[in-house]
N, C-alpha and C positions, 0 to 999 in steps of 0.2 A: 598592586597587591594589597590586600586587606587583611590585617592580623588583629585578631580580638583576644585579649588577654583578661583574665578575671572579670568577664562580663556577666552581670546578673540580669536576668529578665523577670521583671515582676510578674507573679502569677496571672494577673488579669491580662497581660499581653502575650501570653503564650498561645501558640497554635496547637491545640491538642494538648494531651496529658504529658507530663514529663515521662522521658523514656520511650515516647511512642513516635519520635520524629522520622525513624527509618520506615515504620509501618505507613505512616502518613504519606511519605515520599513514593513509597511502593504503590500505594493505592492511587496516588495521582497518576503515576505511570500507567497503570492498568485503565484508567479513565481515558486517558490520552491515546492509547494504543489504537483503538478503533477508530478514533478522528483520523489518524495517519492513514490507517486503512481505507476509510471512506475517501480521502483525497487521492489516495492511489487508484481507488476503482474509478474515480472521475477521469483521471488521467488515462487509464486504460480504455475506458468506453470512449473518450474522445478520440483515441488513436484508432480504435476499431471503427468509429463512425468515418474517419477521414480516410481510412484505407478501403472501406467499402465504396464510398463515393468515388474515390479516384480509380478503383478497380473497374467500376461501371462505366466511367467516362474514358479511360485509356484504352485505345485500340491498338491490337497487334495482329497481323496476319487477316486483317478484315473483321475482327471481331472484339468486343470489349474483353479485357483480361480476366474480368470476373467469370467469364465463361469456362476458363481454364481449371481443370481439375486440381491442380496443385495450389492455384489460388484460393479456390473454394475450400480446399482442406485446412489451408493456413487460417482463412476466416471463420470456419468452424472451431478450429481449436482455440483461436482467440476468444471468440463468442462464449465458449464453455468456461474458460478460465476466468473471463470477467464475471459471468453469472455466479461461478462458485466463490470467487473473493467477495462478490456483493453479499452473498448469503452468509459466509463466515462473519463479516462486519455486521450485518443485521442481528445476527444471533448473539455476538457480544454485546451488543448495544441493547438488546431485549433483556439478557440476562443482568446487565448493569441495572436496568429500569426495575427489574423484579427483585433487585436486592440480592441477587445470588452471587456466590465466589464466581469470579469470571476471568482470573489471572491467565489460565491456559488459554481460554477462548479469545481473550484480548490479545495475547502473543500470537496465536494462530491467525487472527485476523490481520493483524499488522503485518506479519511475515508473509502469508500468502499473497495478500493484496499487494504488498510492495514488490514480490517477485513477478507477480502477475503483470502489473505496470511496466516492469523492465522488459518482460518477455513480450508483451503484447506492442510495446512502443517500438522495440527492435524489429518485430514482425511487419509493422506498419511501414517502417522504412524499407524494408526488403520488398514489399508489394509495390512501393512507390518508386523504387529504383533510385537514380540520382535525383529525382525531385524530393525524395523524403530526406535526403541528406542536406539539400539546399536551404538556405534560411528564408527562402520564398515561402516555405510551407512551415507550420509549426511542428512538424513531426520531429525534427531533431532537437526542439528545445523540450518537447515532452519526454524525449529519451533521458534527457539530461536531469529533468525534474524527477523522472522515476527513479532514477540511480539514488537521489538524496533520500528518497522514501525507504530505501534499504538500510539507511542509516540513522535516521531521526527515531527519537524515542526508545533507543537501544537497537544496535545493529541486528540484522536479521540472524548471525550467528548467535547471539545473545538470546533472541527469541526462541530459537531452537533449543537452547540448553533450558530455558523456562519451560517450554513444552515438554521436553523429556523429562524433566524433574517431575513434573505434574503427572506424567504418565505412569513413571516407574515407581515414585514413592507415593 
């Protein structure tokens, strides 16, 4: 525990202007959220790539499971989610680079990408069956890593509140 009482910070040592600490902290979070989204997109892309490779190799009933329509449907949904998440991250980063206000877009990128990582890693395990759950393959670790993406830099529930606030007000 660290308790600071009657601490005076000399003006030359301040980060930002007096009374602006909360704003600085919020701006820092806005900048960090697309980074979390980018990590989540990477996890999701890796899970998709692994699931596709597995589906091409794994044979059932004399054919690769990638030829089964339900596997194809899952892979298509996974690919769409990954691309949409990537585009949200790109947009938030672009807006930041342009000096635009991007609080809503940062929250959208982080939230959607983290949810996508969780969904895609779960679907990858489903496609891989028992092997997906095994520590022999990285799929199960990716799913655990994806879960923390929904928590870092503000939970996804908080991101939804930020988004709603920006959309409504």
